[in-house]
C-alpha positions as CSV (number, residue, x, y, z in Angstrom):
1,M,0.2,-0.3,0.1
2,K,1.2,3.6,-1.0
3,D,1.9,5.8,2.2
4,E,-0.1,8.7,1.2
5,K,-3.3,5.7,1.4
6,L,-2.0,4.5,4.1
7,L,-1.3,7.9,5.8
8,A,-5.0,9.3,4.7
9,I,-6.5,6.0,6.6
10,L,-4.5,6.8,9.8
11,R,-5.9,10.4,9.5
12,L,-9.3,8.9,9.4
13,Q,-8.8,6.7,12.4
14,A,-7.3,9.6,13.8
15,T,-10.3,12.0,14.2
16,K,-12.5,12.4,16.3
17,N,-16.6,12.1,15.9
18,I,-15.0,10.2,12.4
19,G,-15.8,5.8,13.6
20,D,-15.3,2.7,11.5
21,I,-18.8,3.3,10.1
22,T,-18.4,6.8,8.9
23,A,-14.9,6.1,7.8
24,K,-15.9,3.9,5.1
25,K,-19.3,5.8,4.2
26,L,-16.8,8.5,3.4
27,I,-13.9,6.0,1.4
28,S,-16.9,4.7,-0.2
29,A,-18.5,7.7,-1.2
30,C,-14.9,9.6,-2.4
31,G,-13.7,6.6,-3.8
32,S,-11.1,6.5,-1.7
33,P,-9.2,7.6,0.9
34,E,-7.0,10.0,0.1
35,Q,-9.2,12.1,-2.3
36,V,-11.4,11.9,1.4
37,F,-8.7,14.9,2.1
38,K,-9.1,16.4,-1.5
39,E,-12.7,16.7,-1.7
40,P,-14.1,20.5,-0.9
41,L,-16.1,20.5,3.0
42,S,-18.9,21.2,0.9
43,N,-18.9,17.9,-0.9
44,L,-18.3,16.2,2.1
45,L,-21.4,17.7,3.6
46,K,-24.0,16.2,0.7
47,I,-22.6,12.6,1.6
48,Q,-26.1,11.0,3.2
49,G,-25.7,10.9,7.1
50,I,-22.7,13.4,7.1
51,N,-22.8,16.5,9.1
52,N,-21.0,19.7,10.0
53,Y,-20.6,18.0,13.3
54,V,-19.2,15.0,12.0
55,L,-16.9,16.1,10.1
56,Q,-15.4,19.6,12.6
57,H,-11.9,17.8,13.2
58,I,-11.6,16.5,9.9
59,F,-9.0,18.5,8.3
60,D,-6.9,19.2,11.6
61,K,-3.4,19.2,11.7
62,K,-3.3,18.1,14.4
63,N,-4.7,14.3,13.8
64,Y,-2.2,14.7,10.3
65,K,1.1,15.0,12.6
66,K,-0.1,12.1,14.4
67,A,-0.9,10.1,10.9
68,E,2.2,11.1,10.3
69,A,3.8,9.6,13.5
70,E,1.8,5.9,13.2
71,L,3.1,6.1,9.6
72,L,6.7,6.1,10.3
73,F,6.6,3.7,13.0
74,L,4.5,1.4,10.8
75,N,7.1,1.6,7.9
76,H,10.4,0.6,10.4
77,S,8.4,-2.2,12.3
78,N,7.8,-6.0,11.4
79,Y,3.9,-5.7,11.9
80,N,1.5,-5.9,9.1
81,Y,-1.6,-3.8,8.6
82,H,-5.0,-5.2,6.3
83,Y,-6.7,-2.7,5.1
84,F,-10.9,-3.1,5.5
85,F,-10.9,-3.0,1.2
86,D,-8.3,-5.6,0.9
87,D,-8.3,-8.5,-0.2
88,D,-6.1,-10.0,2.5
89,Y,-8.9,-8.1,4.8
90,P,-10.2,-11.5,7.3
91,Y,-13.1,-12.9,5.6
92,N,-15.9,-13.3,8.1
93,L,-14.6,-9.5,10.1
94,K,-15.5,-8.0,6.4
95,H,-19.2,-8.8,6.8
96,C,-19.6,-6.5,10.5
97,F,-21.1,-3.1,9.8
98,D,-18.9,-1.7,12.1
99,A,-15.6,-3.3,11.3
100,P,-12.6,-1.8,12.1
101,I,-10.9,0.4,8.7
102,L,-7.2,-1.4,9.4
103,I,-6.4,-4.0,11.5
104,F,-2.7,-4.6,12.9
105,T,-1.5,-7.5,13.3
106,D,1.9,-9.6,14.5
107,G,2.8,-13.3,14.4
108,N,1.9,-15.7,11.5
109,I,-1.3,-15.2,11.3
110,C,-3.1,-17.3,7.8
111,L,-6.9,-17.2,8.3
112,N,-7.7,-19.3,5.2
113,T,-10.3,-22.2,6.9
114,K,-14.1,-21.4,7.2
115,R,-13.1,-23.4,11.4
116,I,-12.8,-20.2,13.2
117,I,-14.1,-20.1,16.8
118,S,-14.6,-17.8,19.2
119,I,-13.9,-18.6,23.4
120,V,-14.5,-16.8,26.1
121,G,-15.7,-15.9,29.2
122,T,-15.1,-14.5,32.8
123,R,-11.4,-13.6,34.4
124,T,-12.6,-15.7,37.4
125,I,-12.1,-18.9,35.7
126,T,-13.4,-22.5,37.9
127,N,-11.8,-25.8,37.8
128,Y,-15.4,-27.1,36.3
129,G,-14.8,-24.2,34.1
130,R,-11.0,-24.4,32.8
131,N,-12.0,-28.4,32.8
132,F,-14.3,-28.1,30.3
133,C,-11.9,-25.6,28.0
134,N,-9.2,-27.7,27.5
135,K,-11.6,-31.1,27.0
136,I,-13.4,-29.0,24.2
137,I,-10.1,-27.7,22.4
138,K,-8.5,-30.9,22.9
139,E,-11.5,-33.0,21.3
140,L,-12.2,-30.1,18.3
141,A,-8.3,-30.4,17.1
142,P,-8.5,-33.2,14.8
143,Y,-10.8,-30.7,12.5
144,Q,-7.9,-28.1,13.3
145,P,-10.0,-24.9,13.9
146,I,-8.1,-21.4,14.6
147,I,-9.3,-21.1,18.3
148,V,-9.3,-16.9,18.7
149,S,-9.6,-14.8,22.2
150,G,-8.8,-11.5,24.1
151,F,-5.6,-12.7,26.2
152,A,-7.1,-11.8,29.2
153,Y,-7.0,-13.4,32.8
154,G,-9.7,-16.6,33.1
155,V,-11.2,-18.1,30.0
156,D,-9.0,-16.4,27.8
157,I,-5.5,-17.7,28.4
158,C,-7.5,-20.8,29.3
159,A,-8.2,-21.1,25.6
160,H,-4.9,-20.3,24.6
161,K,-2.8,-22.4,26.8
162,A,-5.1,-25.3,25.3
163,A,-4.2,-24.3,21.6
164,I,-0.8,-24.3,22.3
165,D,-1.0,-27.1,23.9
166,N,-2.9,-29.0,20.4
167,K,-0.9,-27.2,18.4
168,L,-3.5,-25.1,16.9
169,Q,-3.6,-22.2,15.4
170,N,-4.1,-18.8,17.8
171,I,-5.1,-15.5,17.6
172,A,-5.5,-13.3,20.5
173,V,-7.0,-9.9,19.9
174,L,-5.8,-7.3,21.7
175,A,-7.5,-4.3,23.6
176,H,-3.6,-2.2,23.0
177,G,-1.6,-1.8,20.7
178,L,0.9,-4.8,19.5
179,E,4.0,-2.7,21.5
180,K,1.9,-2.7,24.9
181,I,1.0,-6.2,26.7
182,Y,-1.6,-6.8,29.5
183,P,-1.4,-8.2,31.6
184,K,2.5,-8.6,31.9
185,A,1.9,-12.5,33.2
186,H,1.0,-13.2,29.6
187,K,4.3,-11.9,28.2
188,K,5.4,-15.5,28.7
189,Y,3.2,-17.0,25.6
190,I,3.6,-14.4,23.2
191,Q,6.4,-16.1,21.4
192,E,4.2,-18.9,21.4
193,I,1.2,-17.5,20.1
194,N,3.1,-15.7,17.4
195,S,4.9,-19.2,16.0
196,N,1.7,-20.6,15.4
197,G,-1.0,-17.6,15.1
198,G,-0.4,-14.1,16.4
199,F,-1.8,-11.0,17.3
200,I,-4.1,-8.7,16.0
201,T,-5.7,-5.3,17.3
202,D,-7.2,-1.6,16.0
203,F,-5.4,0.4,18.1
204,W,-2.6,1.8,17.5
205,H,0.9,0.5,18.6
206,E,1.1,2.7,21.6
207,E,-2.6,2.8,23.3
208,N,-3.3,2.4,26.4
209,P,-5.2,-0.3,27.8
210,V,-8.1,1.0,29.1
211,R,-12.1,0.2,29.5
212,E,-13.5,1.2,27.1
213,N,-10.8,-0.5,24.2
214,F,-11.4,-4.1,26.2
215,L,-15.8,-3.5,25.4
216,K,-14.5,-2.1,21.8
217,R,-11.7,-5.5,20.1
218,N,-15.2,-7.4,21.2
219,R,-16.6,-6.9,17.9
220,I,-13.4,-8.6,16.2
221,V,-13.4,-11.4,18.7
222,A,-17.1,-11.8,17.8
223,G,-16.7,-11.0,14.4
224,I,-13.6,-12.6,13.1
225,S,-14.6,-16.7,13.8
226,K,-17.9,-18.5,12.2
227,A,-19.0,-19.4,16.2
228,T,-18.7,-18.1,19.6
229,I,-18.2,-20.3,23.0
230,V,-19.0,-18.6,26.3
231,I,-17.7,-21.1,28.6
232,E,-18.2,-19.3,31.8
233,S,-19.7,-15.9,32.8
234,G,-20.7,-13.9,36.0
235,K,-24.6,-12.5,35.7
236,K,-22.9,-9.5,34.1
237,G,-19.6,-9.4,32.0
238,G,-17.5,-9.0,28.6
239,A,-18.0,-12.4,27.5
240,L,-21.8,-11.8,27.9
241,V,-20.8,-8.5,25.3
242,T,-19.2,-10.7,23.0
243,A,-21.6,-12.7,22.5
244,D,-24.9,-10.1,22.2
245,I,-22.7,-8.9,19.3
246,A,-22.1,-12.3,17.7
247,N,-26.0,-12.3,17.3
248,S,-26.3,-9.5,15.7
249,Y,-23.5,-10.6,13.3
250,N,-25.8,-13.5,13.1
251,R,-23.2,-16.0,13.8
252,D,-24.0,-18.9,15.8
253,V,-23.4,-18.7,19.8
254,F,-22.6,-21.4,22.6
255,A,-23.1,-21.5,26.0
256,V,-21.5,-24.1,28.4
257,P,-24.8,-24.8,31.5
258,G,-24.5,-24.5,35.2
259,R,-25.8,-25.0,37.9
260,A,-27.8,-23.0,39.0
261,N,-26.9,-21.6,42.5
262,D,-23.5,-20.9,40.7
263,E,-21.6,-17.9,40.4
264,Y,-19.6,-17.8,36.9
265,S,-22.7,-20.4,35.4
266,K,-25.4,-17.5,35.8
267,G,-24.6,-15.3,32.6
268,C,-24.6,-18.5,30.6
269,N,-27.6,-20.3,31.8
270,N,-29.4,-16.7,30.7
271,L,-28.3,-16.6,27.9
272,I,-29.6,-20.6,27.3
273,K,-32.4,-19.6,28.7
274,N,-33.4,-15.9,26.4
275,N,-32.7,-18.1,23.7
276,S,-29.5,-16.3,22.8
277,A,-27.4,-19.6,22.4
278,H,-27.0,-23.2,21.4
279,I,-26.9,-24.9,24.9
280,L,-23.3,-26.7,24.4
281,T,-22.4,-29.7,26.4
282,S,-19.8,-31.5,24.2
283,T,-18.0,-31.8,21.4
284,E,-20.7,-33.3,19.6
285,D,-23.3,-30.1,19.7
286,L,-20.6,-27.6,18.5
287,V,-19.2,-30.0,15.6
288,T,-23.3,-31.0,14.3
289,M,-24.5,-27.1,14.8
290,L,-21.3,-25.9,12.1
291,N,-21.9,-29.1,10.3
292,W,-18.1,-30.1,10.5
293,D,-18.9,-33.7,10.1
294,V,-21.2,-33.4,7.2
295,C,-18.2,-31.7,5.6
296,E,-15.8,-35.1,6.9
297,K,-18.6,-37.8,5.7
298,R,-18.8,-35.9,2.3
299,I,-14.7,-36.1,1.8
300,K,-14.7,-39.8,2.5
301,Q,-17.5,-40.8,0.7
302,T,-16.2,-38.7,-2.4
303,S,-12.9,-40.9,-1.8
304,L,-15.0,-44.0,-1.7
305,F,-16.7,-43.5,-4.6
306,V,-13.9,-41.7,-6.5
307,N,-10.1,-42.8,-7.8
308,L,-8.2,-39.5,-6.8
309,N,-4.5,-38.9,-6.9
310,K,-3.3,-37.1,-4.9
311,Q,-3.6,-33.0,-6.5
312,E,-7.2,-34.5,-6.9
313,Q,-7.4,-34.9,-3.3
314,Q,-6.1,-32.4,-1.9
315,I,-8.2,-29.5,-3.6
316,L,-11.2,-31.5,-3.0
317,D,-9.9,-31.3,1.1
318,Y,-9.5,-27.8,0.6
319,L,-13.0,-27.1,-1.9
320,S,-15.1,-29.4,0.9
321,K,-13.8,-26.9,4.0
322,E,-13.8,-23.9,2.3
323,G,-16.7,-24.2,-0.4
324,K,-16.7,-21.8,-3.6
325,K,-13.3,-20.7,-4.7
326,H,-12.5,-18.8,-8.0
327,F,-9.8,-20.8,-10.0
328,D,-6.9,-18.3,-9.3
329,V,-7.2,-18.9,-5.2
330,I,-7.4,-22.5,-6.2
331,A,-4.4,-22.3,-8.2
332,R,-2.2,-20.6,-5.2
333,Y,-3.9,-22.8,-2.2
334,C,-2.8,-25.6,-3.4
335,N,0.3,-25.1,-5.6
336,I,-0.9,-26.1,-8.4
337,P,-0.1,-24.6,-11.9
338,V,-2.9,-22.9,-13.6
339,Y,-1.7,-24.7,-16.9
340,Q,-2.4,-28.0,-14.9
341,L,-4.9,-26.6,-13.0
342,S,-7.0,-26.6,-15.6
343,S,-6.7,-29.7,-16.9
344,I,-7.2,-31.6,-13.1
345,L,-10.2,-29.4,-12.7
346,L,-12.4,-30.9,-15.6
347,E,-11.6,-34.9,-15.1
348,M,-12.5,-34.2,-11.1
349,E,-16.3,-32.3,-13.0
350,L,-16.5,-35.0,-15.7
351,N,-16.1,-37.5,-12.6
352,G,-18.9,-36.0,-10.2
353,V,-16.5,-34.5,-7.9
354,I,-16.9,-30.8,-8.8
355,K,-19.2,-28.8,-10.3
356,P,-18.1,-25.5,-12.4
357,L,-20.2,-22.1,-11.6
358,P,-20.4,-18.5,-13.5
359,G,-17.4,-16.6,-12.7
360,K,-14.2,-19.4,-12.4
361,C,-15.5,-20.7,-9.0
362,F,-15.7,-24.3,-8.2
363,E,-17.0,-26.1,-5.6
364,V,-17.9,-29.3,-4.4
């Protein structure tokens, strides 16, 4: 990304009264982030939903200087950044109306799978919650899901440690910049998480972990995954906020039930009672609800009736997990030259293994 474009995005992030929804509206109307700052104020005010209150700080020179400083840092760091309108932006998150316009990442994150689940809950985890969290992640390991949580005390770090133990990709969503660590006691897990996963945030590198940031980051935890699991929660808490956000995104929410008088099961029990979450008592509940078992059966059944070579089986496995994919994406992911892929896909089509779709796409 060119510096001019990134600088304009950062300026929008820095501008008071302009959140992610408004920033995307301005960019869409003007055609690019840079053009937002080239348009006369009178033109910007013609955009639906934009008024003087929203734009009163947009040309503030202080924001420009802050954005310049952050740009300089990014250009001299090893961190990555992902712009909402680019192809490498997390697919699930892109479908959330209030998704961040720009996110920053560290580590070896690969979101090229549909099996992404978020695990949240109380910071005061009990033995019951800890045992359930460890058990379900261990039993999910054969399905190779990505485990997402918030790197906090309690359920969060329990989920991260279980993902590490089971060699699953592990993503921590932070409520502060990548140059900060909170809580400091979890610093010892950074290297292991970065080696197979990493960290995501929409806060600038020196942003501190203030209270409101934790609520704001919950939209990434809920939006980046296909489902959210609440292991334990009191009657109130951030995990319930995350569950509400996930429901607003039409994502599946699961809650682990507990005894009626257990303090840290009250939130989960209420979610289930109010039909805001599916009851989760076993790994099979999750696998069945998310149709992972159907996917596994389909792969096995297809392999039984058709003799596939190594490349064909690789393509089948990929499409079975990911669904419809473009020709170029299949070639890139499966590492098959384009000139070979055409004949392989044709053979698989003739054998009834896959079917072509409009726009050079294919599915099982």
